[in-house]
N, C-alpha and C positions, 0 to 999 in steps of 0.2 A: 500601430503604434510602434516604438521603437524596440527590438529585444532588450537592450538595456532597462530599459524603464519597466518592461514585463518580468522579468528577472529580482530586481530589486523591488516590484510592488509585491514579488512571491515571496521574495527573503524577509520583507517587513511582515504580511501579513503570518507568515510562519514562523517564525522567530527563528530563522536560520542557524543565526550565530548563538545563541543561546546554548545547540545540542553540538558545538564545536568541539566541545572536550569530552565527551559523553558517546561520541557515535561514529561508529567501525565505517560507516559512510561517509565521503566527501561530499554535504550538501551542498544544492547548489548548483553552478555549470559544472558539469563533468566533460562535457568534450564540444568545442566548436567557438565559434567567437561570439561576444556579445553584441559588436554594432551589427546594425542593419534593420530592413525592415520589417514587419511580425503581419502575417494576414490572418494565416492558420494555424491551431497549435495541436499536434496531437499528442493521445495521452494512453498510458498503459501503462498493468503493476508491473512487470518487470522487461528490463532493458538484455535483450539476445535478438539471433538473428531475426528471429520470428517475427518479434512485433517491430524492430528497426526495419527490414523490408517492405512488411505492411502500411509504415507511419508513411516510409519513401516514396511506395505505388498509390500510396491515398494521396498526397499531395501532387502525382505527375511527374516523379523524378525515376530516376535511370534504380532499378531493382540491382542489390547487391550482386548477381550474376553479370548482369548488363554491365556494370559500372567496371566490373573487372574484367571484361572482355574488349572494354570499351577506354578510348585513350580521351576520347570527346569533352567537351568542358559540361556540368551537369544541368538539363535542363532544365525551363523554370517551372515550381510550381507551387503550389499555395504552404505546404507542409515547413515551414521553418523552422518548428521548435517542436522538438520529442517531450514529454514531461512523463518522468516516471517513478515509480516507489522504490524498485529496488535497480541500482543503477549498476556500473560495469567496474566500479573502484571499489576495494574494502579493504581499507588498512595499509594499502600502498599499491604501487604498479611498476616492477621493477624494467618491464622488458613488452612492448608494445609487437607483437608476434604471436601467430596458430592464433587461439580464440582470439583474443583481446582483438587482432590485426584483423579478423573477417569480421568485426562487429566496430569497431571503430570507424573501420577506411569507406563502409559506405557512408556514413554520416558525413566524414571530412568530402568525400569527394561530392554529395550533392550538398555540402552548406545547409546541414540540418544541425542546428546547437541540440544538445541533450542537456536537460535540467534535470536533477532528482534531489528528489524530499526522502527522508526513511524517516527516522526516526520521528523530526519536525510532525510528517505529517501524520503517525500515530499517533500524536497527544494532541494534536489542536480541538478545542473541546468544541468546533462546532461543525468544521470541515473536513476530521480527522478519521478515522478509519474507525476508532472505536466510538468518536461520535453516531455513523453509522449505522452502526452494527446496536449503539443504546435506542436508537430513531425506530429503526425497523422492530427492536422487540418494547416501543413505549414503556422505557424506564425513566421514572421520574427523579425527583430528590438526586440529581447526578452529584458526585463527586470526584475530583482528581482520585487514581490509584495508578498501581505501577510504580513505585519510583526506580530510579534508575540516575542516578549523581545526584542531579539539585534541579531535576526534573521528571513529569511524571507522561507516560504512553499509552496510558489505558483508563478506564472509568469503573464507578458502580452507581449503580442505580437498584430503581426500586420499582417495580409492577402494583401500580394500585388493584390490578386483580390477579393474584397468585396464578403459577399455570403448572400443571403437571408436570415432571420431567420429561415423560414421553411425549407428552404435548409440545413440550421446548422445543423438543430434537426434530419432532415433525416441521414445526415452522420455521427452522434453520434450514431442513435440508428439503423444504417448499418453496423458498424465497430467495437461498445462496446458489451460487453457481460452483456445485461439488461436482461438477464432473463427473455425475449420477455416481459418486462415491458414497451417499450419503452423511452421515455426521456419527462418527463414534460416541457413543457417547455409555459413561463413568456414573452409573445412578449408586451413590456411596453416601449420597445425603438425604435432604427431607424427600418427600414423595411431590410437596405442595414448594414450589419456588417461587419464591418474592423478590430476596435480595441477590442482585446478581452482579461480577465483575465481569468486565470484559476489558479482553488485553490480547488484540489480531496479532494475526501470524505466529510467533512461536512465543508463548507466554505461560508455559506449567511452570515456569521459574519463579513468578508469582505464586506459587497454590499458597503458600504461608502468609503472604499478607492477605491472601481473599480470604484466608480461613480468622485472622486475626480481625478483620474487619466486617467478619460476621456475614460472608457470604455465605448466602443456600447452592451457589453453583460457579462456577469457573467458566465461562466462554472464550475458547480460544482456537487457533488454527490447528496444531499438530502437536504433538507429545513426545515424549520419551519413557523409554521404559520405566524408570521407577515413579510417574506419577500414578501411575495405577494401585500402586502398596500405599505410595503418600496419599492420595486421597480418600482409599477403604481406611485408612488410619485416624485421618480427619477428619471419616463423616461430611463432605464436601462431594456435589455433584460436578464432574468434570463433562465438558461437551467442547469435541473438537470436532471442527467443520469444515477443514480445509486451510491453508496457510492461502491460498490465493483467493478461494471463495471468501474471509474476513478483508480482505485487503483491496475489494475493489471501489470500496466508498471512498476511500481519501483522493483518488485521482477523479473519481468523478465528478464529486465536490469541486474538485480545482478545472476540469473544464467549465463546469456551470458557472462559478466564478468568471472563467478568462470570458466566456458568454458575453456577461454584464458589461464586462468590460469594450466588448465592442469587439470582438473577434468571432471566427469561426473553428470553430472545434470538430475531430476527429476522435475517436477510443476504440483502441482497436483491442480487441478480446481476445485472450487466447488462456481460456483454460488450462490448470496443469493437472486436476483432480489428486493435487497433492497441499 
């Protein structure tokens, strides 16, 4: 497959343009070229030195340390593109120095294009992070949740068999890659949880929307100090399962989609415990 065709198909599936004015992340191709053949795609949650190096190594390219020490042309390999949820640019990039250079240089040196999907991948109704977590929780009667601008980035659904809040916390801890940190639970709502709001990553700002929607629990990745009192006063359970842990679903779903398109894939797993 041609790289440009791959990027275009992702943009269309994820409705990338719809989030252009509401996302601090410039979604789509962030680093590298659109042209060229594509055989294997690496997928990761975060674009960072560790995941970039692993993606490059997985494809048989030079690692970052090798590329810094060598002036040779990049070796051929299979990892032509790295797709991540969290990219390298947030609201603008003034200079390519320091940390930015250390991340971008190996991508350019090894001709690995970086494609990013932040909010579009959160909000996709079937491939997104919230959708994957809703699948794990067996949520039915799903509806959109988590308004941001004209779009939504979460889901609201119901369990056919209500679950105790403690058991729900244990389920998340058992099934998610929490880095051994467990699930922090603010059990201020009903003991039996039936209606669940899901917004992965950093989603506690949508607590009031979850309360207004009649949710028994809000599941997200990480919290803020004020959410303790807000949840207690509103009478809702909040489960903080980790930013990374709740956001592996989207990139894994994209990897499965890429395989359906006839591409080889590599998943770079680098849990942060946060």
